C-alpha positions as CSV (number, residue, x, y, z in Angstrom):
1,M,-173.5,21.0,142.4
2,N,-169.8,20.8,143.1
3,P,-168.3,22.2,146.3
4,G,-166.8,25.1,144.4
5,L,-170.2,26.3,143.3
6,L,-171.7,25.7,146.8
7,D,-169.0,28.0,148.2
8,L,-169.5,30.5,145.5
9,I,-173.3,30.7,146.1
10,L,-173.7,30.2,149.8
11,F,-170.7,31.9,151.3
12,S,-171.6,35.4,150.0
13,E,-174.8,37.2,150.8
14,K,-174.3,39.5,147.9
15,R,-173.9,36.7,145.4
16,K,-176.8,34.7,146.9
17,N,-179.2,37.7,146.9
18,F,-178.2,38.7,143.4
19,L,-179.0,35.2,142.1
20,L,-182.3,35.1,143.9
21,L,-183.2,38.6,142.5
22,L,-182.5,37.4,138.9
23,K,-184.9,34.5,139.6
24,E,-187.6,37.1,139.0
25,G,-186.3,37.8,135.6
26,P,-183.6,40.0,133.8
27,K,-182.6,43.2,135.5
28,D,-180.3,46.1,134.6
29,I,-177.6,47.2,137.0
30,E,-179.5,50.3,138.3
31,E,-182.5,48.2,139.4
32,I,-180.2,45.6,140.9
33,L,-178.3,48.1,143.0
34,E,-181.5,49.8,144.1
35,R,-183.2,46.5,145.1
36,L,-180.2,45.0,146.9
37,Q,-179.1,48.3,148.5
38,V,-175.4,47.6,147.9
39,P,-172.6,49.9,146.4
40,R,-171.7,49.2,142.8
41,T,-168.0,48.7,143.8
42,A,-169.0,46.0,146.2
43,L,-171.4,44.1,143.9
44,L,-169.6,44.1,140.5
45,P,-166.7,41.8,141.6
46,Q,-169.3,39.3,142.9
47,I,-171.2,39.5,139.6
48,K,-167.9,38.9,137.8
49,K,-167.3,35.6,139.7
50,L,-170.8,34.4,138.8
51,K,-170.3,35.2,135.2
52,E,-167.0,33.3,135.2
53,E,-168.9,30.2,136.4
54,E,-171.5,30.8,133.7
55,L,-174.3,31.2,136.1
56,V,-175.1,34.7,134.9
57,I,-175.2,36.2,131.5
58,H,-174.8,40.0,130.7
59,E,-176.3,41.0,127.4
60,D,-177.6,44.3,126.1
61,G,-177.2,45.9,129.5
62,M,-179.3,43.3,131.2
63,Y,-178.3,40.6,133.6
64,R,-180.1,37.2,133.6
65,L,-179.6,33.7,134.8
66,S,-178.0,31.2,132.4
67,A,-179.8,27.9,131.8
68,I,-177.5,26.3,134.4
69,G,-178.1,29.3,136.7
70,V,-181.9,28.8,136.5
71,I,-181.7,25.2,137.5
72,I,-179.3,25.9,140.4
73,V,-181.3,28.8,141.8
74,E,-184.5,26.7,141.6
75,K,-182.8,24.0,143.7
76,M,-181.1,26.6,145.9
77,Q,-184.2,28.2,147.4
78,P,-185.5,25.2,149.3
79,L,-182.0,24.6,150.7
80,L,-181.7,28.2,151.9
81,D,-185.2,28.0,153.4
82,T,-184.3,24.8,155.3
83,L,-181.1,26.3,156.6
84,A,-183.1,29.3,157.8
85,V,-185.6,27.1,159.7
86,F,-182.8,25.3,161.6
87,E,-180.5,28.3,162.1
88,K,-183.3,30.4,163.6
89,N,-183.4,28.1,166.7
90,E,-180.4,25.8,166.4
91,E,-180.5,24.6,170.1
92,F,-184.2,23.7,169.9
93,W,-183.9,21.6,166.7
94,A,-180.7,19.9,167.8
95,D,-182.5,18.5,170.9
96,R,-185.7,17.4,169.1
97,K,-186.7,13.9,168.1
98,L,-187.5,14.4,164.4
99,A,-188.2,10.7,163.9
100,S,-191.9,11.4,164.7
101,I,-192.1,13.4,161.5
102,P,-192.2,11.2,158.4
103,P,-189.2,11.5,156.0
104,K,-191.2,13.2,153.2
105,L,-192.2,16.0,155.6
106,V,-188.8,16.3,157.1
107,K,-187.5,17.0,153.6
108,R,-190.1,19.8,153.4
109,I,-189.5,21.3,156.8
110,N,-188.5,24.5,155.1
111,E,-192.3,25.0,154.6
112,L,-192.6,26.0,158.3
113,G,-191.4,29.4,157.0
114,D,-191.2,32.2,159.5
115,Y,-192.2,30.2,162.5
116,R,-192.0,31.1,166.2
117,I,-191.3,29.1,169.3
118,I,-193.9,29.3,172.0
119,E,-192.0,29.3,175.3
120,P,-193.3,27.9,178.7
121,D,-195.3,30.5,180.6
122,L,-194.2,30.4,184.3
123,S,-197.4,32.3,185.3
124,H,-199.4,29.4,183.9
125,T,-197.3,26.5,185.1
126,F,-200.2,24.1,185.7
127,D,-202.5,25.5,183.0
128,L,-202.6,25.1,179.3
129,N,-200.7,27.8,177.5
130,P,-203.2,30.6,177.0
131,K,-201.8,31.4,173.6
132,F,-202.3,27.8,172.5
133,V,-205.9,27.9,173.7
134,E,-206.5,31.2,171.9
135,Y,-205.1,29.9,168.6
136,L,-207.5,26.9,168.7
137,S,-210.5,29.0,169.8
138,N,-210.2,31.5,167.0
139,S,-210.8,29.0,164.2
140,S,-213.6,27.3,162.4
141,R,-211.9,23.9,162.1
142,T,-209.4,22.3,164.4
143,R,-207.5,19.0,164.1
144,I,-205.4,17.9,167.1
145,F,-203.1,15.0,167.9
146,F,-202.2,14.5,171.5
147,S,-199.9,11.9,173.0
148,Y,-199.8,13.4,176.5
149,F,-202.7,14.1,178.9
150,H,-203.6,17.3,180.7
151,P,-206.6,17.5,183.0
152,Q,-207.8,20.6,181.2
153,F,-207.9,18.9,177.8
154,P,-211.4,17.4,178.0
155,A,-212.9,20.9,178.8
156,L,-210.9,22.4,176.0
157,Y,-212.3,19.8,173.5
158,L,-215.8,20.4,174.6
159,N,-215.6,24.2,174.7
160,L,-214.3,24.2,171.1
161,A,-217.0,21.9,169.9
162,R,-219.7,23.8,171.8
163,K,-218.7,27.0,169.9
164,G,-219.5,25.2,166.7
165,I,-215.9,24.6,165.7
166,E,-215.3,21.4,163.8
167,V,-213.0,19.3,166.0
168,S,-211.2,16.2,165.0
169,L,-209.0,14.5,167.6
170,V,-206.4,11.8,167.4
171,L,-205.3,10.5,170.8
172,S,-202.7,8.0,171.8
173,E,-204.0,4.9,173.6
174,A,-202.7,6.2,176.9
175,V,-204.4,9.5,176.6
176,Y,-207.7,7.9,175.5
177,S,-207.5,5.6,178.5
178,R,-207.3,8.6,180.9
179,L,-210.2,10.2,179.0
180,I,-212.6,7.3,179.4
181,E,-211.5,6.5,183.0
182,D,-211.6,10.0,184.5
183,F,-213.7,12.0,182.1
184,K,-216.2,9.5,180.8
185,E,-219.2,11.9,180.6
186,E,-217.2,14.6,178.8
187,G,-216.1,12.0,176.3
188,K,-219.6,10.8,175.7
189,E,-220.8,14.4,175.2
190,F,-218.0,15.1,172.8
191,L,-218.8,12.0,170.7
192,K,-222.5,12.8,170.5
193,M,-221.8,16.1,168.7
194,E,-222.2,16.3,164.9
195,N,-219.1,18.5,164.5
196,T,-216.7,16.1,166.3
197,S,-214.7,13.0,165.5
198,L,-212.3,10.9,167.7
199,Y,-209.6,8.5,166.6
200,I,-207.2,6.4,168.7
201,F,-203.6,5.9,167.5
202,G,-202.3,2.6,168.6
203,K,-199.7,1.5,166.1
204,K,-196.7,0.0,167.7
205,G,-193.1,0.9,167.0
206,V,-193.9,4.3,165.6
207,E,-192.3,7.4,167.1
208,I,-195.0,10.0,167.8
209,P,-194.9,13.7,168.5
210,V,-196.3,15.4,171.6
211,L,-198.8,17.5,169.8
212,I,-200.0,18.5,166.3
213,A,-202.7,21.2,166.2
214,V,-203.9,22.6,162.9
215,T,-206.6,25.1,162.3
216,D,-207.6,27.2,159.3
217,R,-205.3,29.9,160.6
218,I,-202.3,28.3,162.3
219,M,-200.2,25.2,162.9
220,V,-198.7,24.2,166.2
221,L,-196.2,21.4,166.7
222,G,-194.8,19.9,170.0
223,L,-191.9,17.4,169.9
224,F,-190.2,15.3,172.5
225,N,-186.6,16.2,173.2
226,E,-183.8,13.6,172.8
227,S,-184.3,12.6,176.4
228,G,-187.9,11.7,175.7
229,R,-189.3,14.6,177.7
230,F,-191.5,17.5,176.7
231,D,-190.3,20.9,177.8
232,R,-193.6,22.7,176.8
233,Q,-192.0,24.5,173.8
234,Y,-194.1,24.6,170.7
235,V,-193.4,25.5,167.1
236,R,-196.0,27.9,165.8
237,S,-196.5,29.1,162.2
238,S,-199.4,30.9,160.5
239,E,-197.9,30.7,157.0
240,P,-200.2,28.9,154.4
241,R,-197.5,26.4,153.5
242,A,-196.9,25.5,157.2
243,I,-200.6,25.0,157.7
244,K,-200.7,22.6,154.7
245,W,-197.6,20.9,156.1
246,G,-199.3,20.5,159.5
247,E,-202.4,19.1,157.8
248,E,-200.4,16.4,156.1
249,L,-198.6,15.5,159.4
250,F,-202.0,15.2,161.2
251,E,-203.4,13.1,158.4
252,Y,-200.3,10.8,158.5
253,Y,-201.3,9.8,162.1
254,R,-205.1,9.9,161.5
255,T,-204.9,7.4,158.7
256,M,-203.0,5.0,161.1
257,S,-205.7,5.4,163.7
258,R,-209.1,3.8,164.4
259,E,-212.2,5.9,164.8
260,I,-214.3,5.7,167.9
261,E,-218.1,5.7,167.5
262,I,-220.7,6.5,170.1
263,E,-222.3,3.4,171.6
């Protein structure tokens, strides 16, 4: 796609929305104006530009995408979705270490969709974020990767498992060491349950995230900032594609981990 076409498509909301509407199929001008909620005098000059670039065809009173237009619009949607993800919270993403996300998933980061940022709760400075705990508790299956330790984590794992929730944990070696040193009994009880599994990630030279949590309802992601610190901000999305994306990210780390069996 040459720079002229990029400018034509991306630098006009009217042209962009018009092309995306035609992705659904041919439309007459009355339906187009009603769906886009723009005046005829404002839209027609934009349509003219798209026709001149042979992206749109007007025949028998109907507008439709040309063969080239179909290809471009298909490629355009993921780009727009990716831009929307980053533009929604530019400062957050500019300060995150994205190296902990494998390239194939970075390329599909648009699948996070209409995500939200969970901000630090000053009223629970020393506690786990209540919303985070609620998300995990209201599920039938939970998969979690942790690379930092919180003294309330062992109780969280156990409470989830005791509720009958299927819990699969991947812990960094440092977090696992804290678990077996300071919470040995809780660790043993967790491993004895039929609905639990525990893995240790110890591969050297791999950037890791702070947290990945995926349930049947939601995906939560925590990333270190560029200074290597965690500011307790999480990405949360409940969109099906985001949950699938989170599952793949969790599996990426689980497959590089070793499973711990009860002795």
